[in-house]
C-alpha positions in Angstrom: 0.2 -0.1 0.5 1.2 3.7 -0.6 2.9 5.0 2.0 2.4 8.7 1.9 5.5 9.7 4.6 8.1 7.5 2.1 6.5 7.6 -1.1 9.1 7.5 -4.8 8.9 10.0 -7.0 10.3 9.3 -10.3 10.6 12.7 -12.6 11.1 11.6 -16.3 12.1 15.0 -18.4 14.6 15.6 -19.8 14.9 19.3 -18.8 17.9 19.0 -16.5 17.6 22.6 -15.0 14.0 21.5 -14.0 15.0 18.2 -12.5 17.7 19.8 -10.1 15.0 22.7 -9.3 12.1 20.1 -8.1 14.8 17.5 -6.4 15.1 19.5 -3.0 12.0 20.6 -2.6 10.8 17.0 -2.8 13.5 15.4 -0.8 12.5 18.6 1.5 8.7 16.8 1.4 10.1 13.4 2.8 9.8 11.8 -0.6 12.5 9.9 -2.4 13.6 11.0 -5.7 14.5 9.1 -8.6 15.4 10.7 -12.5 15.5 10.1 -15.7 16.4 12.5 -18.8 14.8 9.6 -21.5 11.2 8.1 -21.8 13.4 4.3 -22.5 15.3 4.8 -19.2 12.3 6.4 -17.4 9.9 3.1 -18.2 12.8 0.7 -16.9 13.0 2.9 -13.8 9.0 2.7 -12.8 9.5 -1.3 -13.3 13.3 -1.2 -11.0 11.7 1.1 -8.6 8.1 0.9 -8.5 7.3 4.8 -7.7 3.9 5.7 -5.9 4.4 9.2 -8.6 5.2 10.0 -11.8 6.2 13.3 -12.7 6.4 13.2 -16.8 7.0 15.7 -19.2 5.4 15.1 -22.9 8.0 16.2 -24.8 10.9 13.9 -24.7 14.0 13.6 -26.9 13.3 9.5 -27.9 9.8 9.0 -26.8 6.4 10.4 -26.6 5.0 11.4 -23.6 2.2 9.4 -24.1 3.7 6.6 -25.2 5.9 6.4 -21.7 2.8 6.4 -19.7 1.0 3.9 -21.4 3.9 1.5 -20.2 3.7 2.9 -17.0 0.1 2.7 -16.7 0.3 -0.9 -17.0 2.7 -1.6 -14.4 1.6 -3.3 -10.8 1.8 -1.6 -8.2 0.5 1.3 -10.9 1.7 4.4 -10.0 0.4 7.8 -10.3 1.2 9.9 -12.8 0.9 13.5 -13.4 1.7 15.5 -16.5 3.9 18.4 -17.0 3.3 19.9 -20.0 4.5 23.4 -22.0 2.0 26.5 -22.7 -0.1 25.5 -25.8 0.1 21.5 -24.8 -2.9 21.4 -23.4 -5.0 19.7 -25.9 -2.3 17.3 -25.6 -2.8 17.1 -21.6 -6.9 17.1 -22.1 -6.2 13.6 -23.6 -4.0 12.0 -21.1 -6.7 12.8 -18.6 -8.8 10.5 -20.6 -6.1 8.0 -20.6 -6.0 7.5 -16.7 -3.5 10.0 -16.0 -4.8 11.7 -12.2 -3.5 15.9 -13.2 -1.5 18.0 -15.6 0.7 20.9 -14.2 1.9 23.5 -17.2 5.2 24.8 -17.2 6.8 26.6 -15.1 5.9 24.7 -12.5 4.2 25.9 -9.5 6.1 24.8 -6.7 3.5 25.6 -4.2 0.8 23.5 -6.5 3.3 20.5 -7.1 3.4 20.2 -3.2 -0.5 19.6 -3.3 -1.1 18.2 -6.3 1.1 15.1 -5.2 0.2 14.9 -1.6 -3.7 14.9 -3.1 -2.3 12.3 -5.6 -1.0 10.0 -2.6 -3.7 10.3 -0.6 -6.3 9.6 -3.8 -4.3 6.3 -4.3 -3.8 5.5 -0.5 -7.8 5.5 -0.5 -7.6 3.2 -3.6 -5.9 1.1 -2.7 -7.6 0.9 0.8 -10.8 -0.2 -0.8 -9.0 -2.5 -2.8 -7.8 -4.0 0.6 -11.2 -3.9 2.3 -13.0 -5.8 -0.7 -10.0 -9.1 -0.1 -9.8 -8.8 3.3 -14.1 -8.3 4.1 -15.7 -10.4 6.9 -16.4 -13.2 3.9 -12.4 -13.9 3.7 -13.2 -15.8 6.9 -14.5 -18.9 5.7 -16.4 -21.5 7.6 -19.5 -22.1 9.3 -18.3 -24.1 13.0 -18.8 -22.1 15.7 -15.1 -21.9 16.2 -14.7 -19.3 14.0 -18.1 -17.9 14.1 -17.3 -16.9 17.4 -14.0 -15.1 16.2 -16.0 -13.3 14.0 -18.2 -12.3 16.2 -15.3 -10.5 18.1 -14.4 -9.1 15.2 -17.8 -7.6 14.3 -17.1 -5.5 17.9 -13.5 -4.9 17.7 -13.6 -3.0 14.4 -15.9 -0.4 15.7 -13.3 0.1 18.2 -9.6 2.0 18.4 -8.2 -0.6 20.8 -4.2 0.3 20.8 -2.8 -3.3 21.2 -4.2 -7.0 20.4 -2.7 -10.0 20.8 -3.4 -13.0 18.1 -2.4 -16.1 19.3 -3.1 -20.0 17.9 -0.9 -22.3 16.0 0.5 -21.8 12.4 -0.9 -21.6 9.6 -4.6 -20.8 11.5 -4.7 -17.1 10.1 -3.2 -14.6 12.3 -2.5 -12.3 9.9 -5.7 -12.2 7.9 -6.5 -11.6 10.8 -4.5 -8.9 11.5 -5.7 -7.5 7.8 -9.2 -8.0 8.6 -8.9 -5.6 11.7 -7.0 -3.1 10.1 -9.2 -2.4 6.8 -12.5 -3.0 8.1 -11.5 -0.5 11.2 -11.6 3.3 11.7 -7.5 2.8 10.6 -8.2 1.5 7.1 -6.6 4.2 5.1 -3.5 4.6 6.7 -0.3 2.3 6.3 -0.4 -1.4 7.4 3.2 -2.4 7.7 4.2 -6.1 8.7 7.2 -7.2 10.9 8.1 -10.9 11.4 10.5 -10.3 14.6 11.9 -14.4 13.7 13.1 -13.4 10.3 15.3 -10.8 11.4 18.2 -10.4 13.2 18.5 -8.4 16.3 20.3 -5.5 15.2 18.3 -5.1 12.1 15.4 -5.7 13.9 15.9 -2.5 15.9 17.4 -0.4 13.0 14.0 -1.3 11.4 11.8 -0.6 14.0 13.1 2.5 15.7 14.8 3.7 11.9 18.3 5.7 13.0 19.6 9.4 12.0 23.3 9.9 10.1 25.4 8.9 11.7 24.4 6.7 14.3 26.7 3.9 12.6 29.4 3.0 10.2 26.9 2.2 7.2 23.9 4.8 8.2 24.9 7.4 5.7 21.7 8.9 6.0 18.3 9.0 8.1 16.5 6.0 7.8 12.9 6.3 9.0 11.9 2.9 10.8 8.3 1.4 10.9 7.3 3.2 14.0 7.3 6.2 12.2 6.0 4.8 9.1 2.8 3.2 10.2 1.4 6.3 12.5 -1.6 6.6 12.8 -2.1 3.1 10.9 -0.6 -0.3 12.1 1.8 -2.6 12.6 1.6 -6.2 12.4 4.0 -7.9 15.0 4.6 -11.7 14.0 6.6 -14.1 15.8 6.6 -11.5 18.8 7.6 -14.0 20.7 10.9 -14.4 19.2 11.9 -11.3 19.5 14.9 -10.5 22.7 14.6 -9.5 25.8 16.4 -6.3 24.9 14.0 -4.7 22.3 11.0 -6.3 24.4 12.0 -3.9 26.9 12.5 -1.0 24.2 8.8 -2.0 23.1 7.0 -2.0 26.0 8.3 1.9 26.5 7.2 2.7 23.3 3.4 1.0 23.4 3.9 3.2 27.4 4.5 6.5 26.5 3.7 6.4 22.4 7.0 8.0 21.9 10.7 6.3 21.3 13.9 7.6 19.5 15.6 6.6 16.4 18.7 5.1 16.7 21.1 7.7 17.2 18.6 10.0 17.9 18.4 12.5 20.4 14.7 13.8 19.9 11.7 11.9 21.1 9.0 11.1 18.1 5.4 10.9 19.0 3.5 7.7 17.5 0.2 6.8 17.1 -0.3 3.5 16.1 -1.7 0.3 16.7 0.4 -2.7 17.5 -1.0 -5.9 16.8 1.4 -9.0 17.6 0.7 -12.3 17.3 2.9 -16.1 18.3 2.0 -19.4 18.1 4.6 -19.9 20.9 2.9 -20.1 24.6 3.8 -16.8 25.9 3.3 -17.7 29.6 5.5 -20.5 29.3 8.1 -18.4 28.3 7.3 -15.9 30.8 8.6 -19.1 32.7 11.7 -19.5 31.1 12.7 -16.1 31.4 12.6 -15.5 28.0 9.5 -13.3 27.7 8.7 -9.9 29.2 5.6 -10.4 31.5 5.2 -6.7 31.5 5.1 -6.8 27.4 3.0 -9.2 28.2 0.2 -7.7 30.0 1.0 -4.2 27.6 -0.6 -6.7 24.7 -2.8 -8.6 26.2 -5.5 -6.0 26.6 -7.6 -7.6 23.6 -6.5 -11.5 23.1 -8.2 -14.1 21.1 -7.0 -17.2 19.7 -7.2 -18.2 16.1 -8.5 -21.9 15.7 -7.0 -24.6 15.0 -8.4 -26.8 11.4 -8.9 -29.8 14.4 -11.3 -27.2 15.9 -13.1 -26.6 13.0 -13.1 -29.6 10.6 -17.1 -29.1 10.0 -15.2 -26.0 7.6 -12.9 -28.5 5.8 -15.5 -29.2 2.7 -16.0 -24.8 2.6 -12.5 -24.4 2.8 -11.2 -27.4 0.0 -14.3 -25.6 -2.4 -13.1 -22.2 -1.5 -9.2 -22.8 -2.6 -10.4 -24.9 -5.4 -12.4 -22.1 -7.0 -9.5 -18.9 -5.9 -7.0 -21.7 -7.5 -9.1 -22.5 -11.1 -9.3 -18.9 -11.6 -5.8 -18.4 -11.2 -4.5 -21.2 -13.4 -7.0 -20.6 -15.8 -9.0 -23.7 -15.9 -12.4 -25.4 -16.2 -14.7 -26.6 -13.8 -12.6 -28.9 -10.7 -14.4 -32.1 -10.1 -13.5 -32.9 -6.1 -13.2 -36.7 -5.6 -15.2 -38.4 -3.1 -11.6 -39.7 -2.0 -9.9 -36.3 -1.8 -12.8 -35.4 0.4 -12.5 -38.3 3.2 -8.7 -38.1 3.0 -9.1 -34.7 3.7 -11.8 -35.0 6.8 -8.8 -37.9 8.3 -5.8 -36.1 8.3 -4.7 -33.9 11.3 -3.4 -30.7 9.6 -0.5 -30.1 11.6 0.0 -27.3 9.1 -3.3 -25.6 9.9 -5.6 -24.1 6.4 -2.2 -22.8 5.2 -1.0 -26.5 4.5 -4.9 -27.2 3.2 -4.3 -24.0 1.2 -0.9 -25.2 -0.9 -2.2 -29.1 -1.0 -4.7 -27.9 -3.3 -2.3 -25.2 -5.3 0.1 -28.4 -6.0 -3.0 -30.6 -6.9 -5.3 -27.7 -9.2 -1.7 -27.1 -11.0 -0.5 -30.5 -11.8 -3.8 -32.2 -12.2 -5.8 -32.5 -15.8 -8.8 -33.3 -17.1 -11.2 -31.4 -14.4 -10.5 -33.6 -11.8 -8.5 -32.7 -8.4 -6.6 -35.9 -8.9 -5.9 -38.1 -6.1 -1.9 -39.1 -6.7 -0.7 -35.1 -6.9 -2.0 -35.2 -2.8 1.2 -37.3 -1.8 -0.9 -39.7 0.2 1.9 -41.6 1.7 3.3 -38.6 3.2 0.1 -37.8 4.6 -1.2 -41.0 6.5 -0.6 -40.1 9.8 -1.6 -43.6 11.2 1.4 -45.4 9.6 3.2 -44.1 13.0 2.1 -46.0 16.4 2.7 -44.2 19.3 3.3 -45.8 22.5 4.4 -44.9 26.2 6.5 -46.8 28.4 7.0 -45.3 31.5 9.0 -42.0 30.5 9.9 -42.9 26.7 7.3 -42.7 24.1 8.5 -45.6 21.6 7.8 -45.2 17.8 6.9 -47.6 15.4 7.4 -47.3 11.8 6.4 -49.6 9.2 9.6 -51.3 7.0 8.8 -49.0 4.3 9.2 -45.7 5.5 12.5 -47.0 7.6 15.1 -44.7 5.4 17.0 -42.5 7.8 15.4 -39.3 6.1 12.0 -40.6 6.9 11.9 -42.0 10.2 13.8 -38.2 11.4 10.8 -37.0 9.7 8.4 -39.2 11.2 10.5 -38.4 14.7 10.2 -34.8 14.5 6.7 -34.7 12.9 4.9 -36.9 15.9 7.1 -35.1 18.6 6.0 -31.7 17.7 2.7 -33.0 17.5 3.0 -34.1 21.3 3.9 -30.6 22.2 1.2 -29.4 19.9 3.9 -27.4 17.5 5.6 -25.9 20.5 9.2 -25.7 18.9 10.9 -24.7 22.5 9.7 -27.8 24.1 10.2 -30.0 21.0 13.9 -29.0 21.1 14.2 -29.8 24.7 12.6 -33.5 23.8 14.4 -33.8 21.3 17.8 -32.8 23.2 18.4 -30.1 20.1 19.3 -26.4 20.0 15.3 -24.7 18.7 17.5 -23.1 15.8 18.9 -26.7 14.4 15.1 -27.6 14.9 13.5 -24.6 12.5 16.6 -25.8 10.2 15.5 -29.3 10.2 11.5 -28.2 9.7 12.7 -25.8 6.3 14.5 -28.8 5.2 11.5 -31.2 5.2 9.2 -28.8 3.7 7.1 -28.8 7.7 4.8 -25.9 8.5 5.4 -23.6 11.6 
């Protein structure tokens, strides 16, 4: 989605004097600025840099400005184009408006008018993007008739009418926590403001801090210019902090302060910046258990836990599996341009028997794979990797403090045995990675590495 604060402006004009005149003005407004003196290079920059706004001259040395507009107007995401025209070319500018150009300005350019026009263009694009996201993340995107999912939908209807500043979403991996966060944002009062996602597990601690808080020029060796952090960019909007349970204790302490005081300092900065951003945090880990293990701060937990709810696992809403199956099949039928797809009863029964450790995400992925490979309008069971889904082919017995796994000979390769042991340990620990790693006497990082290698969702 467009972010007005950090928008990129591409200027395509062979008048270098004008470009140099506009650069400091736009930089002062907080925009990132890119120049091109030719239409050909301008099109290439538009493809690579994804500008939010294009200031396009109609009279270029190599191409007609309208030809350039036709090329960049087909890009995704589509930039907003403002034509810059010489006096006497008004008719051509009007033609450009009919083609979809946002607005036009006559040269010499009025700086004050340019600022207002760009701001209006960005606001218009932001509104359009929000409407598109609202359509994508409406309440009908939560598929299911089960009591478990209907209770969640009922809660969401109450939450979107309020402006709760902190929300905690729990639940197993693949249950739709990210979807829930987007639904709450795009159906609430902040829908036209930024929604920024931050995965706390995917970014190293040092980079995570700079991503979150930003930094001042000279704060460290590579900090050549000031960078705004996600907290600043998400002002008036929403920050979705996924995998919050993986955030370091040091950063947790700083986040508590931000939530309490609603202000922070950039790295290397001396002045405090006020921020009004909703924080939605999500985790598939047991935060209370992490608190007992001194891996999560209790004060942060209580700050986040003002409003909390759990996204139900697929096992808790098995009656929704047929609906989800039909829903995902239709989505991929349209995306892959296939004819009507018949789902054999064999596939439906298999889906109902399976324990779905990866939840809705796993169901979606399996249907996508089968849809890609299937032919003749039938969702072919052979593409659903049935031999890997038979949860019953591993028997588990407990003897004292030992767990005995009985594995059929056809699965007795070292790789398959390791995978089944890890999967069974995850099941026994409700896919809690810390407990599973402790049970298997291995580091959590090593467990995650093996899970990724085996394609196990986490």
